[in-house]
DONUNU-219494 format. One record per residue (C-alpha): residue in three letters; residue number from 1; x, y, z. Coordinates in steps of 0.5 Angstrom, whole numbers, always signed. Layout:
REC   residuo   num      px      py      pz
REC       ala   NUM       X       Y       Z
...
***
This chain:
REC   residuo   num      px      py      pz
REC       met     1     -26     -86     +18
REC       glu     2     -32     -82     +20
REC       gly     3     -27     -76     +22
REC       arg     4     -23     -76     +15
REC       tyr     5     -30     -76     +11
REC       ser     6     -32     -70     +14
REC       leu     7     -26     -66     +13
REC       ile     8     -27     -68      +5
REC       glu     9     -34     -67      +5
REC       gly    10     -32     -60      +8
REC       val    11     -28     -58      +2
REC       arg    12     -33     -61      -3
REC       ala    13     -38     -56      +0
REC       arg    14     -33     -50      -1
REC       ile    15     -32     -53      -8
REC       ala    16     -39     -53     -10
REC       asp    17     -40     -46      -8
REC       glu    18     -35     -43     -13
REC       gln    19     -36     -40     -19
REC       gly    20     -29     -41     -24
REC       thr    21     -26     -47     -21
REC       leu    22     -21     -49     -26
REC       tyr    23     -20     -57     -28
REC       lys    24     -14     -59     -33
REC       glu    25     -11     -66     -34
REC       ala    26      -4     -64     -35
REC       pro    27      +3     -68     -34
REC       tyr    28      +6     -63     -29
REC       arg    29      +2     -61     -23
REC       val    30      +3     -56     -18
REC       ala    31      +0     -56     -11
REC       leu    32      -1     -48     -10
REC       cys    33      -1     -47      -2
REC       tyr    34      -3     -42      +2
REC       pro    35      -1     -42      +9
REC       ser    36      -7     -39     +12
REC       pro    37     -14     -42     +12
REC       tyr    38     -19     -42      +6
REC       his    39     -23     -36      +7
REC       val    40     -16     -31      +8
REC       gly    41     -13     -35      +2
REC       met    42     -19     -34      -3
REC       ser    43     -19     -26      -2
REC       ser    44     -12     -26      -4
REC       leu    45     -11     -23     -11
REC       gly    46      -4     -25     -12
REC       tyr    47      -6     -32     -10
REC       gln    48     -12     -33     -15
REC       thr    49      -8     -30     -21
REC       ile    50      -2     -35     -20
REC       tyr    51      -7     -40     -20
REC       arg    52     -10     -38     -27
REC       glu    53      -3     -37     -30
REC       ile    54      -1     -44     -28
REC       his    55      -7     -47     -32
REC       gln    56      -5     -42     -38
REC       his    57      +2     -45     -38
REC       pro    58      +2     -51     -43
REC       gly    59      +3     -58     -40
REC       thr    60      +2     -55     -33
REC       ser    61      -4     -55     -28
REC       ala    62      -5     -52     -21
REC       glu    63      -9     -55     -15
REC       arg    64     -10     -51      -9
REC       val    65      -8     -52      -2
REC       phe    66     -10     -48      +4
REC       leu    67      -8     -49     +12
REC       pro    68     -14     -53     +15
REC       asp    69     -19     -49     +19
REC       asp    70     -18     -55     +24
REC       val    71     -11     -57     +24
REC       glu    72     -12     -61     +30
REC       ala    73     -17     -65     +26
REC       tyr    74     -12     -67     +21
REC       arg    75      -7     -69     +26
REC       arg    76     -12     -73     +30
REC       thr    77     -15     -77     +24
REC       arg    78      -8     -78     +21
REC       thr    79     -11     -75     +15
REC       gln    80      -6     -73     +10
REC       leu    81      -7     -66      +7
REC       phe    82     -10     -66      +0
REC       ser    83     -11     -61      -6
REC       tyr    84     -18     -58      -7
REC       glu    85     -19     -60     -14
REC       ser    86     -18     -67     -14
REC       glu    87     -17     -69      -7
REC       ala    88     -10     -72      -8
REC       pro    89      -5     -72      -3
REC       val    90      +0     -66      -3
REC       ser    91      +6     -70      -2
REC       gly    92      +5     -73      -9
REC       phe    93      +6     -67     -13
REC       pro    94     +12     -65     -16
REC       met    95     +12     -58     -14
REC       leu    96      +9     -55      -8
REC       ala    97      +9     -47      -9
REC       phe    98      +7     -43      -3
REC       ser    99      +5     -36      -3
REC       val   100      +7     -32      +4
REC       ala   101      +4     -26      +5
REC       tyr   102      +7     -24     +11
REC       glu   103     +12     -26     +17
REC       leu   104      +7     -29     +22
REC       glu   105      +5     -34     +16
REC       met   106     +11     -38     +18
REC       thr   107      +7     -43     +23
REC       gly   108      +2     -44     +17
REC       phe   109      +8     -46     +13
REC       phe   110     +10     -51     +18
REC       ser   111      +4     -54     +19
REC       leu   112      +2     -55     +11
REC       leu   113      +9     -59     +11
REC       glu   114      +8     -63     +17
REC       leu   115      +1     -65     +15
REC       ser   116      +3     -67      +8
REC       gly   117      +8     -71     +11
REC       leu   118     +14     -68      +9
REC       pro   119     +21     -66     +12
REC       leu   120     +21     -58     +14
REC       leu   121     +28     -57     +13
REC       arg   122     +31     -57      +6
REC       glu   123     +37     -61      +8
REC       glu   124     +33     -66     +10
REC       arg   125     +29     -67      +4
REC       thr   126     +32     -71      -2
REC       glu   127     +30     -71     -10
REC       arg   128     +25     -76      -8
REC       his   129     +21     -70      -5
REC       pro   130     +17     -65      -8
REC       leu   131     +21     -58     -10
REC       ile   132     +19     -53      -5
REC       val   133     +18     -46      -8
REC       ala   134     +16     -40      -4
REC       gly   135     +14     -33      -7
REC       gly   136      +9     -28      -5
REC       pro   137      +8     -21      -2
REC       leu   138     +14     -23      +4
REC       thr   139     +19     -23      -2
REC       phe   140     +18     -15      -3
REC       ser   141     +21     -14      +4
REC       asn   142     +25     -20      +8
REC       pro   143     +24     -27      +6
REC       asp   144     +31     -29      +9
REC       pro   145     +27     -33     +15
REC       leu   146     +24     -38      +9
REC       glu   147     +31     -40      +7
REC       pro   148     +32     -46     +11
REC       phe   149     +26     -49      +9
REC       val   150     +25     -48      +1
REC       asp   151     +29     -50      -5
REC       val   152     +27     -44      -9
REC       leu   153     +25     -37      -7
REC       val   154     +21     -33     -13
REC       gln   155     +22     -25     -11
REC       gly   156     +17     -20     -13
REC       glu   157     +12     -20     -18
REC       ala   158     +11     -27     -21
REC       glu   159      +6     -27     -27
REC       asp   160     +12     -28     -32
REC       leu   161     +17     -31     -27
REC       ile   162     +12     -37     -26
REC       his   163     +12     -39     -33
REC       thr   164     +20     -39     -33
REC       leu   165     +20     -43     -27
REC       leu   166     +15     -48     -30
REC       glu   167     +18     -49     -37
REC       ala   168     +25     -50     -33
REC       ala   169     +21     -55     -28
REC       val   170     +18     -59     -34
REC       ser   171     +24     -60     -38
REC       met   172     +30     -60     -33
REC       glu   173     +32     -65     -28
REC       arg   174     +33     -62     -21
REC       glu   175     +40     -61     -20
REC       glu   176     +40     -57     -27
REC       leu   177     +34     -54     -25
REC       leu   178     +37     -51     -19
REC       ser   179     +43     -49     -22
REC       phe   180     +39     -45     -28
REC       leu   181     +35     -42     -23
REC       ala   182     +41     -39     -19
REC       arg   183     +43     -36     -25
REC       thr   184     +36     -33     -27
REC       pro   185     +34     -26     -25
REC       gly   186     +28     -26     -20
REC       phe   187     +30     -33     -17
REC       arg   188     +34     -34     -11
REC       val   189     +36     -41      -9
REC       pro   190     +39     -42      -2
REC       gly   191     +46     -44      -2
REC       arg   192     +47     -44      -9
REC       gly   193     +46     -36     -11
REC       gly   194     +41     -31     -14
REC       ala   195     +41     -24     -12
REC       arg   196     +38     -22      -5
REC       tyr   197     +32     -17      -4
REC       phe   198     +31     -17     -11
REC       val   199     +24     -15     -13
REC       ser   200     +22     -17     -20
REC       lys   201     +17     -13     -24
REC       ala   202     +12     -16     -29
REC       gln   203     +11     -14     -36
REC       asp   204      +5      -9     -36
REC       thr   205      +1     -14     -41
REC       arg   206      +0     -18     -35
REC       leu   207      -4     -13     -32
REC       pro   208      -9     -13     -29
REC       ala   209      -9     -18     -23
REC       arg   210     -16     -21     -22
REC       ser   211     -20     -26     -19
REC       gln   212     -21     -33     -22
REC       ile   213     -26     -36     -17
REC       ile   214     -32     -32     -14
REC       thr   215     -34     -35      -7
REC       pro   216     -39     -33      -2
REC       asn   217     -34     -37      +3
REC       thr   218     -29     -31      +4
REC       glu   219     -27     -25      +8
REC       leu   220     -30     -21      +2
REC       arg   221     -36     -25      +1
REC       ser   222     -38     -26      -7
REC       met   223     -33     -21      -9
REC       phe   224     -30     -20     -16
REC       leu   225     -23     -17     -14
REC       ile   226     -19     -13     -20
REC       glu   227     -13      -8     -19
REC       pro   228     -14      -2     -23
REC       glu   229      -7      +0     -21
REC       arg   230      -1      -3     -19
REC       gly   231      +5      +0     -14
REC       cys   232      +5      +7     -11
REC       ser   233      +7     +14     -13
REC       arg   234      +8     +16      -6
REC       gly   235     +14     +15      -2
REC       cys   236     +12     +13      +5
REC       his   237     +18     +11      +9
REC       tyr   238     +15      +5     +12
REC       cys   239     +12      +2      +6
REC       val   240     +15      -4      +2
REC       met   241     +10      -2      -4
REC       arg   242     +13      +5      -4
REC       arg   243     +15      +8     -11
REC       thr   244     +22      +6     -11
REC       thr   245     +21      -1     -10
REC       asn   246     +18      -3     -17
REC       gly   247     +18      +3     -21
REC       gly   248     +12      +7     -18
REC       met   249      +5      +6     -20
REC       arg   250      +2      +3     -26
REC       thr   251      -5      +5     -28
REC       val   252     -10      +0     -32
REC       pro   253     -15      +4     -37
REC       pro   254     -22      +3     -34
REC       glu   255     -24      +0     -41
REC       arg   256     -19      -6     -40
REC       val   257     -22      -6     -32
REC       leu   258     -29      -6     -34
REC       ser   259     -28     -11     -40
REC       leu   260     -25     -16     -35
REC       ile   261     -31     -16     -30
REC       pro   262     -35     -22     -31
REC       glu   263     -43     -20     -33
REC       asn   264     -45     -24     -27
REC       ala   265     -40     -21     -22
REC       arg   266     -45     -16     -18
REC       arg   267     -40     -14     -12
REC       val   268     -33     -12     -15
REC       gly   269     -27     -10     -11
REC       leu   270     -22      -5     -13
REC       val   271     -15      -7     -10
REC       gly   272      -8      -4     -10
REC       ala   273      -3      +0      -6
REC       ala   274      -6      +7      -8
REC       val   275     -13      +6     -12
REC       thr   276     -15     +13     -11
REC       asp   277      -9     +16     -14
REC       his   278     -12     +13     -21
REC       pro   279     -13     +19     -25
REC       arg   280     -20     +16     -28
REC       ile   281     -22     +13     -21
REC       val   282     -29     +17     -21
REC       glu   283     -30     +15     -28
REC       leu   284     -29      +8     -26
REC       leu   285     -33      +8     -20
REC       arg   286     -39     +11     -23
REC       thr   287     -39      +6     -29
REC       leu   288     -39      +0     -24
REC       val   289     -45      +3     -20
REC       asp   290     -49      +6     -25
REC       ala   291     -49      -1     -28
REC       gly   292     -52      -3     -21
REC       arg   293     -46      -7     -18
REC       glu   294     -44      -6     -11
REC       val   295     -37      -3     -11
REC       gly   296     -31      -3      -5
REC       val   297     -24      +0      -6
REC       ser   298     -18      -3      -2
REC       ser   299     -14      +4      -1
REC       leu   300     -17     +11      +0
REC       arg   301     -13     +16      +1
REC       ala   302     -16     +22      +5
REC       asp   303     -12     +27      +0
REC       arg   304     -15     +24      -6
REC       leu   305     -23     +24      -4
REC       thr   306     -28     +28      -6
REC       gln   307     -35     +29      -5
REC       glu   308     -37     +26     -11
REC       leu   309     -33     +20     -10
REC       val   310     -35     +18      -3
REC       asp   311     -42     +19      -6
REC       thr   312     -41     +14     -11
REC       leu   313     -38      +9      -6
REC       arg   314     -44     +10      -2
REC       arg   315     -49      +9      -8
REC       gly   316     -45      +3      -9
REC       gly   317     -46      +0      -2
REC       ala   318     -41      +2      +2
REC       thr   319     -43      +4     +10
REC       asn   320     -37      +6     +12
REC       leu   321     -31     +10     +10
REC       thr   322     -24      +8     +11
REC       val   323     -18     +12     +11
REC       ala   324     -11     +11     +14
REC       ala   325      -7     +17     +18
REC       asp   326      -1     +13     +19
REC       gly   327      +2     +17     +24
REC       ala   328      +0     +19     +31
REC       ser   329      +1     +27     +30
REC       gln   330      +3     +31     +24
REC       arg   331     +10     +31     +27
REC       met   332     +10     +23     +26
REC       arg   333      +7     +24     +19
REC       asp   334     +12     +29     +17
REC       leu   335     +17     +24     +19
REC       val   336     +15     +18     +15
REC       asp   337     +13     +23      +9
REC       arg   338      +6     +21     +10
REC       lys   339      +2     +26      +5
REC       his   340      -4     +27     +10
REC       ser   341      -6     +33     +14
REC       glu   342     -11     +34     +19
REC       glu   343     -15     +38     +15
REC       gln   344     -15     +33      +9
REC       ile   345     -18     +28     +14
REC       val   346     -23     +32     +17
REC       arg   347     -25     +34     +10
REC       ala   348     -26     +26      +9
REC       ala   349     -30     +25     +15
REC       asn   350     -35     +31     +13
REC       phe   351     -35     +27      +6
REC       ala   352     -37     +21     +10
REC       arg   353     -43     +24     +14
REC       thr   354     -46     +28      +8
REC       ala   355     -46     +22      +4
REC       gly   356     -50     +18     +10
REC       met   357     -45     +13     +12
REC       lys   358     -45     +11     +19
REC       gln   359     -38     +11     +21
REC       leu   360     -31     +13     +19
REC       lys   361     -25      +8     +20
REC       val   362     -18     +11     +21
REC       tyr   363     -12      +6     +21
REC       asn   364      -6      +9     +25
REC       val   365      +1      +7     +28
REC       val   366      +4      +8     +34
REC       gly   367     +11      +7     +36
REC       leu   368     +15     +10     +31
REC       pro   369     +22     +13     +32
REC       his   370     +22     +19     +37
REC       glu   371     +15     +18     +38
REC       glu   372     +13     +21     +45
REC       asp   373      +7     +22     +50
REC       ala   374      +5     +29     +47
REC       asp   375      +4     +25     +40
REC       ile   376      -1     +20     +43
REC       asp   377      -4     +26     +46
REC       glu   378      -5     +30     +39
REC       leu   379      -8     +23     +36
REC       ile   380     -13     +23     +42
REC       arg   381     -15     +30     +41
REC       phe   382     -16     +30     +34
REC       thr   383     -20     +23     +34
REC       thr   384     -24     +27     +39
REC       glu   385     -25     +32     +34
REC       leu   386     -27     +27     +28
REC       ser   387     -32     +24     +33
REC       arg   388     -36     +30     +33
REC       ile   389     -37     +30     +26
REC       ile   390     -38     +22     +25
REC       pro   391     -37     +16     +29
REC       val   392     -30     +14     +29
REC       ala   393     -27      +7     +30
REC       leu   394     -19      +8     +31
REC       gly   395     -15      +2     +28
REC       val   396      -8      +2     +31
REC       ala   397      -2      -2     +30
REC       pro   398      +5      -2     +33
REC       phe   399     +10      +0     +28
REC       val   400     +14      -6     +25
REC       ala   401     +20      -3     +21
REC       lys   402     +21      -7     +14
REC       arg   403     +27      -9     +10
REC       asn   404     +28      -5      +3
REC       thr   405     +25      +2      +6
REC       pro   406     +28      +8      +9
REC       leu   407     +26      +6     +16
REC       asp   408     +29      -1     +15
REC       gly   409     +33      -2     +22
REC       ala   410     +29      +3     +26
REC       pro   411     +28      +0     +33
REC       phe   412     +22      -3     +36
REC       ala   413     +19      +1     +41
REC       gly   414     +18      -4     +46
REC       ile   415     +12      -9     +48
REC       arg   416     +11      -5     +55
REC       glu   417     +12      +2     +52
REC       val   418      +7      +0     +46
REC       glu   419      +2      -3     +51
REC       ala   420      +3      +4     +55
REC       lys   421      +1      +8     +49
REC       leu   422      -5      +4     +47
REC       glu   423      -8      +4     +54
REC       arg   424      -6     +12     +54
REC       leu   425     -11     +12     +48
REC       arg   426     -16      +8     +51
REC       arg   427     -17     +12     +57
REC       gly   428     -16     +18     +53
REC       leu   429     -22     +16     +48
REC       lys   430     -26     +12     +52
REC       gly   431     -34     +14     +51
REC       arg   432     -31     +18     +45
REC       ala   433     -29     +13     +39
REC       glu   434     -28      +6     +39
REC       val   435     -20      +3     +39
REC       arg   436     -18      -3     +36
REC       pro   437     -11      -5     +37
REC       thr   438      -7     -10     +35
REC       ser   439      -2     -14     +39
REC       ala   440      +4     -11     +41
REC       arg   441      +7     -18     +43
REC       trp   442      +6     -21     +36
REC       ala   443      +8     -14     +33
REC       trp   444     +15     -16     +36
REC       val   445     +15     -23     +34
REC       glu   446     +13     -20     +27
REC       tyr   447     +19     -15     +28
REC       met   448     +24     -20     +29
REC       leu   449     +22     -24     +23
REC       ala   450     +22     -18     +19
REC       gln   451     +29     -15     +21
REC       cys   452     +33     -22     +22
REC       gly   453     +36     -27     +18
REC       pro   454     +35     -35     +17
REC       glu   455     +36     -36     +24
REC       ala   456     +30     -33     +25
REC       gly   457     +26     -38     +21
REC       leu   458     +30     -43     +25
REC       ala   459     +27     -40     +31
REC       ser   460     +20     -40     +29
REC       met   461     +20     -47     +27
REC       asp   462     +23     -48     +34
REC       ala   463     +17     -44     +37
REC       trp   464     +12     -48     +32
REC       lys   465     +14     -54     +35
REC       ala   466     +13     -52     +42
REC       gly   467      +6     -49     +41
REC       ala   468      +7     -43     +37
REC       gly   469      +6     -39     +43
REC       phe   470      +9     -32     +45
REC       ala   471     +13     -35     +50
REC       ala   472     +16     -40     +46
REC       phe   473     +18     -35     +40
REC       lys   474     +21     -31     +46
REC       arg   475     +25     -37     +48
REC       ala   476     +27     -39     +41
REC       phe   477     +29     -32     +39
REC       glu   478     +34     -32     +44
REC       ala   479     +36     -39     +44
REC       arg   480     +38     -38     +36
REC       gly   481     +42     -32     +38
REC       cys   482     +37     -28     +33
REC       val   483     +40     -20     +33
REC       pro   484     +35     -15     +29
REC       tyr   485     +38     -11     +23
REC       leu   486     +38      -5     +28
REC       ala   487     +44      -8     +32
REC       arg   488     +48      -9     +27
REC       arg   489     +47      -3     +23
REC       val   490     +48      +1     +30
REC       glu   491     +54      -3     +32
REC       asp   492     +58      -1     +25
REC       gly   493     +56      +6     +26
REC       arg   494     +52      +6     +19
REC       arg   495     +45      +9     +21
REC       asn   496     +41     +12     +16
REC       pro   497     +42     +20     +18
REC       thr   498     +37     +22     +14
REC       val   499     +30     +19     +16
REC       trp   500     +29     +16     +23
REC       pro   501     +35     +18     +28
REC       thr   502     +33     +26     +27
REC       val   503     +26     +29     +28
REC       pro   504     +24     +36     +31
REC       ala   505     +23     +36     +38
REC       val   506     +16     +35     +40
REC       ala   507     +12     +41     +44
REC       pro   508     +12     +40     +51
REC       pro   509      +6     +36     +53
REC       gly   510      -1     +40     +53
REC       ala   511      +2     +46     +49
REC       asp   512      -3     +49     +45
REC       met   513      -7     +43     +46
REC       ala   514     -13     +47     +48
REC       ala   515     -14     +51     +41
REC       pro   516     -16     +47     +35
REC       val   517     -10     +46     +30
REC       val   518     -13     +43     +24
REC       gly   519      -9     +44     +18
REC       ala   520      -4     +48     +22
REC       arg   521      +1     +44     +18
REC       pro   522      -1     +41     +12
REC       ser   523      +4     +37      +8
***
């Protein structure tokens, strides 16, 4: 009993720290579930937006549920998962709505169902069980692995779709509801119908998404998040948010953004796929900083930076400047249509140094199709050059091909191959720059889930039951016969001939490496 009480007290302490928590007595309650811990989920702008939308719908309310920080404590004390707002058992809600951000949150999804006392598989549940709904960023690419477990998939932007779903759920019996949603654009009902890989678009009047609750217990401590733009005007071949995904970039006037920021919000985060592409971003930043607020920006594009913009960020409290190169060499950036040149990134480094920032963080990917050692060596040479301007931290992620992108179906480079590339980077940059890689093994697991179908979801369930370690995933994918989309495309000869199979030959290792080539091949 003491163990259960401490779990409840931990939730109450978090609630006490919040500003903006919503409470509403309503005949229809939704358990809004996030399959990662509280400090991650409460940093999700989409999750907070849907929380507010559900509360605004007549006759409905939302109560939040997160993956516990200590799942074993719930199992050990036999504590059934409960909601934050009313501490009610999750299994008693008529609907559980999950927001799933990316593939590796599948294990959190299973844990939430288990701790709620609910069967994982859709076929094992009856009308007595809650309706299980899933949406979120994962539906922009490949939600297929979720199919065996959910009753309804909400695909794409959900600000309008959530109201369609709630209106139907309140007024219809379960069978009628599922049949209706299977015929309604934006929904997929496994086993019944709905377009596959459909990405819904919310009405512009619903923009911008913004925080409902401010809390110090998040990744972005006590920061109010708001989007000055949605979508992207660029065509990077690896990105699910590229311009063709959902109608390009939609901007929100700074006046509207400013009108929605609470007076007591001292820290403001501007969130979006391409915030610095907003035509009035400097004006918006200047207004926020001149009002005495700290400001953060989620996506800085090196080719859009100016000294004024970087200086304004520094006045707003930023100590580091973060940009993404997303290609080990200019050849690789050209391959993925990443509109950045070395010259632009060097200019960003100089802006950061002039502004008095401490560090330049550069995000990159390795393992793109046709990447060779010479490309990695170019990254070493260029990062070394940047480190002479300002200290550099290089974040490196293995490339994972996603559905609904031009690089869909591109192969994973291989765990050993990626690890060798990362080791080459570490050796080449030792004492010159900090290298922060993500796991090649877990990138492969992500790749399998991104490129396979419902069978990969069943495999991830098997792996979760076996402890959710890498070896368990490897065995489960093999046992379930999971075959990446690449193999199916190659088998019937339908590779995309315009993007990943062809690329200009790389220069021999060491060629022209002695002389700086900054800006030699601007995009």
